[in-house]
C-alpha positions in Angstrom: 90.2 130.1 141.1 93.3 131.4 139.2 91.2 133.9 137.2 89.6 135.3 140.4 93.1 135.9 141.9 94.3 137.7 138.8 91.2 139.9 138.8 91.6 140.7 142.5 95.2 141.6 142.1 94.5 143.8 139.2 91.7 145.6 141.1 94.1 146.2 144.0 96.7 147.8 141.8 94.1 150.0 140.1 92.9 151.2 143.6 96.5 152.0 144.6 97.0 153.9 141.4 93.7 155.8 142.0 94.8 156.7 145.5 98.2 157.9 144.2 96.4 160.0 141.6 94.0 161.6 144.0 96.9 162.8 146.1 98.1 165.1 143.4 97.0 168.5 142.1 96.7 169.4 138.5 98.7 172.6 139.0 101.8 171.1 140.6 104.2 168.5 139.3 103.0 164.9 139.7 104.3 163.2 142.9 102.6 160.0 143.8 104.4 159.5 147.1 103.9 161.2 150.4 107.6 161.2 151.2 111.0 159.9 150.0 110.9 156.8 152.2 107.5 155.8 150.8 108.8 156.3 147.3 111.8 154.1 148.0 109.7 151.5 149.8 107.1 151.4 147.0 109.9 151.1 144.4 111.4 148.2 146.2 108.0 146.5 146.4 107.5 147.0 142.7 110.9 145.6 141.9 110.2 142.5 144.1 106.8 142.1 142.4 108.3 142.5 139.0 111.0 139.9 140.0 108.3 137.5 141.2 106.4 137.9 138.0 109.5 137.3 135.9 110.4 134.2 137.9 106.8 132.9 137.6 106.9 133.6 133.9 110.2 131.8 133.5 108.9 128.8 135.5 105.7 128.8 133.5 107.7 129.0 130.2 110.1 126.3 131.5 107.3 123.9 132.4 105.5 124.7 129.1 108.7 123.9 127.2 109.2 120.8 129.3 105.6 119.7 128.7 106.0 120.3 125.0 109.3 118.5 124.9 107.8 115.6 126.9 104.8 115.4 124.4 107.3 115.3 121.5 109.4 112.6 123.2 106.3 110.6 124.1 105.0 110.9 120.5 108.3 110.0 119.0 108.7 107.2 121.5 105.3 105.8 120.8 105.9 105.9 117.1 109.3 104.3 117.5 107.9 101.6 119.8 105.1 100.9 117.3 107.6 100.8 114.5 109.7 98.5 116.5 106.7 96.3 117.4 105.7 96.3 113.7 109.1 95.3 112.5 109.7 92.8 115.3 106.1 91.4 115.7 105.8 87.7 114.6 104.9 87.8 110.9 103.6 84.5 109.5 105.2 84.2 106.1 103.1 82.0 103.9 105.2 79.4 102.1 104.2 76.2 100.3 105.8 72.8 100.4 105.5 70.9 97.1 104.9 67.1 96.7 105.0 65.3 93.4 104.4 61.6 92.7 106.7 60.5 89.9 105.8 58.0 87.2 105.0 54.7 88.8 105.0 56.2 92.3 101.9 56.1 94.6 102.8 58.7 97.2 101.5 59.1 100.7 101.8 62.4 102.7 101.1 62.6 106.4 100.2 66.1 107.4 100.9 67.7 110.9 97.2 67.3 111.9 97.3 63.6 111.1 95.4 64.0 107.9 96.7 61.9 105.0 96.9 62.7 101.3 97.5 59.9 98.7 98.8 61.0 95.3 98.5 58.9 92.2 101.5 58.9 89.8 101.8 62.3 88.1 99.9 64.2 90.8 101.2 67.3 92.4 100.1 69.1 95.6 101.4 72.0 97.6 100.8 72.3 101.3 100.8 75.5 103.4 103.6 75.9 105.9 103.0 76.4 108.7 100.1 74.1 108.0 97.7 74.7 110.9 96.7 78.3 111.1 93.1 79.6 111.0 92.6 77.1 108.2 94.4 74.1 106.8 95.3 74.8 103.2 96.3 72.5 100.3 96.5 73.2 96.6 96.0 70.4 94.1 98.0 71.5 91.1 97.4 68.5 88.9 96.4 64.8 89.0 94.1 62.7 91.1 94.3 62.7 94.9 92.6 61.0 97.8 92.2 62.8 101.1 91.5 61.5 104.6 91.0 64.6 106.7 91.2 64.6 110.5 88.1 66.2 112.1 88.8 69.7 113.4 85.9 72.1 113.3 88.0 75.0 114.5 90.4 74.7 111.5 88.5 74.1 108.2 90.5 72.0 105.7 90.6 73.9 102.3 91.6 72.3 99.0 92.1 74.8 96.1 91.8 73.2 92.7 92.0 75.7 89.9 88.9 77.9 90.3 87.3 75.7 93.0 87.7 75.5 96.7 86.6 72.4 98.6 86.0 72.9 102.3 85.7 70.1 104.8 86.0 69.6 108.6 86.8 65.9 108.5 86.0 63.4 105.8 87.2 61.2 102.9 87.0 62.4 99.3 88.7 62.3 95.9 89.5 65.2 93.6 90.6 64.7 90.0 92.2 67.7 88.4 93.4 66.2 85.2 94.2 69.2 82.9 93.3 67.0 79.9 89.8 66.6 81.1 87.0 69.1 80.6 85.8 68.7 84.2 87.3 69.0 87.7 85.6 66.3 89.7 85.1 66.1 93.5 83.8 62.7 94.8 82.8 62.2 98.4 83.2 58.8 100.1 82.2 59.8 103.7 81.3 62.9 105.7 80.2 66.2 104.0 82.0 68.8 101.9 81.1 72.1 100.4 82.5 73.2 97.0 82.6 76.8 95.9 83.9 79.0 93.2 85.3 82.1 94.9 82.4 83.1 97.2 79.7 81.4 95.2 78.7 78.0 96.6 78.4 75.3 93.9 77.1 72.5 96.0 77.2 70.5 99.2 78.1 66.8 98.7 76.9 63.8 100.7 78.5 60.4 100.6 78.6 58.8 97.2 77.9 62.0 95.4 80.1 63.7 92.8 80.3 67.3 91.6 81.7 68.0 88.1 82.7 71.5 87.2 83.2 72.3 83.6 86.3 74.5 83.6 85.5 76.1 80.2 81.8 76.7 80.4 81.8 77.0 84.2 78.8 74.8 84.6 78.1 72.4 87.5 76.7 68.9 87.5 75.9 67.2 90.8 74.9 63.5 90.9 75.2 60.2 92.6 78.2 58.0 92.0 79.6 54.7 93.4 82.6 54.6 91.2 85.1 54.2 93.9 85.4 52.8 97.4 88.3 53.8 99.6 89.8 50.3 99.3 89.5 50.1 95.5 91.1 53.5 95.1 94.0 52.9 97.4 94.7 49.5 95.7 95.3 51.4 92.5 92.1 50.8 90.6 91.5 53.2 87.7 88.0 53.8 86.2 88.1 56.2 83.2 84.7 57.2 81.8 84.5 58.8 78.4 87.9 60.4 78.5 90.1 61.6 75.5 92.6 59.0 74.5 95.3 61.5 75.3 94.2 61.5 78.9 94.2 57.8 79.0 97.7 57.7 77.6 98.9 60.1 80.3 97.2 58.1 83.1 98.5 54.8 81.7 102.0 56.1 81.2 102.2 57.5 84.8 100.8 54.3 86.3 103.3 52.0 84.5 106.3 54.4 84.0 105.9 54.4 80.3 105.8 57.0 77.5 102.8 56.8 75.1 102.9 58.3 71.6 100.4 58.5 68.7 101.2 57.6 65.2 98.2 59.7 64.1 97.6 62.9 66.1 93.9 62.7 65.5 93.8 59.7 67.8 94.4 62.0 70.8 90.8 63.2 70.5 89.2 59.8 70.4 87.1 59.2 73.6 87.4 55.9 75.4 86.2 54.2 78.6 88.6 52.0 80.4 89.0 50.1 83.7 92.3 48.7 85.0 94.5 48.2 88.0 98.1 49.1 88.7 98.7 45.4 89.2 97.6 44.5 85.7 100.1 43.8 82.9 100.3 46.7 80.5 99.8 44.5 77.5 96.4 43.3 78.8 95.2 46.9 79.1 96.4 47.7 75.6 94.7 44.6 74.3 91.4 46.1 75.6 92.0 49.1 73.4 92.6 46.9 70.4 89.5 44.8 71.1 87.0 47.6 71.9 88.3 50.5 69.8 90.2 48.7 67.0 93.6 50.3 67.9 97.0 48.7 67.4 100.1 49.3 69.4 103.8 48.7 69.5 106.0 48.4 72.6 109.7 49.4 72.5 111.2 49.2 75.9 109.3 51.8 77.9 107.7 53.4 74.9 104.2 52.6 73.5 103.0 53.8 70.1 99.3 53.7 69.4 98.0 53.6 65.8 94.9 52.8 63.7 
């Protein structure tokens, strides 16, 4: 519609100009007006038209400038608002709470979701804080730990152990991450768990099954086991199967708040199998080593020296 008005106005002006031109003769000076009054009247109309165009142009430029300024203000405002939102939006900072069971200490940790972690002496875990996000996260740094996980399908419970991640919804299981052992072991007492290495699934455990992951060769062994029951584990029963004597010494020392040393360093690599309870007398356990493996020992206060 605006274009049509412009063209009509232009055609009207051209027709007026043609009329003025036709009034003249080639042999006399050009005079486009019939008389002086018409000249004055036409001049005034032209001045008014020019004034209107100038005003329209000013208004147009003004609104164009206002629109451009508004666009800039809106853009800056939007950027500023987004920057403000970004800087002031609630950012969940991932922090970890550490828990360590000292020598002779059997530690119990109650988590915000009512799950429970039991640490044997020498074990260390870190727990995500805040705990309940999209997932519930725990890291087992070292030692042997028993988990009783509250059922919550909407928030999987993840336990990271070295290269492994054990994922559960609600169950009871044990993880042993003794750095002196070749394997990381996950034993399931009830429910179901999935164990993976990064994105690769290593196995799904059913009750009374154990997964062993060789941390050096990265091989997996899945088999049946009835080594522990919940009651036996919580009462402090230790079942060590074919472990280096150095590992036994660490476990024994943590359980009874003692320090175990070797007279001959080669003894550290000797493999032994032992079963004992935290309520046993330390001498009775050491006597088993003497009887089965021919080892001798000396006790000085809280220090034990093993020898051939």
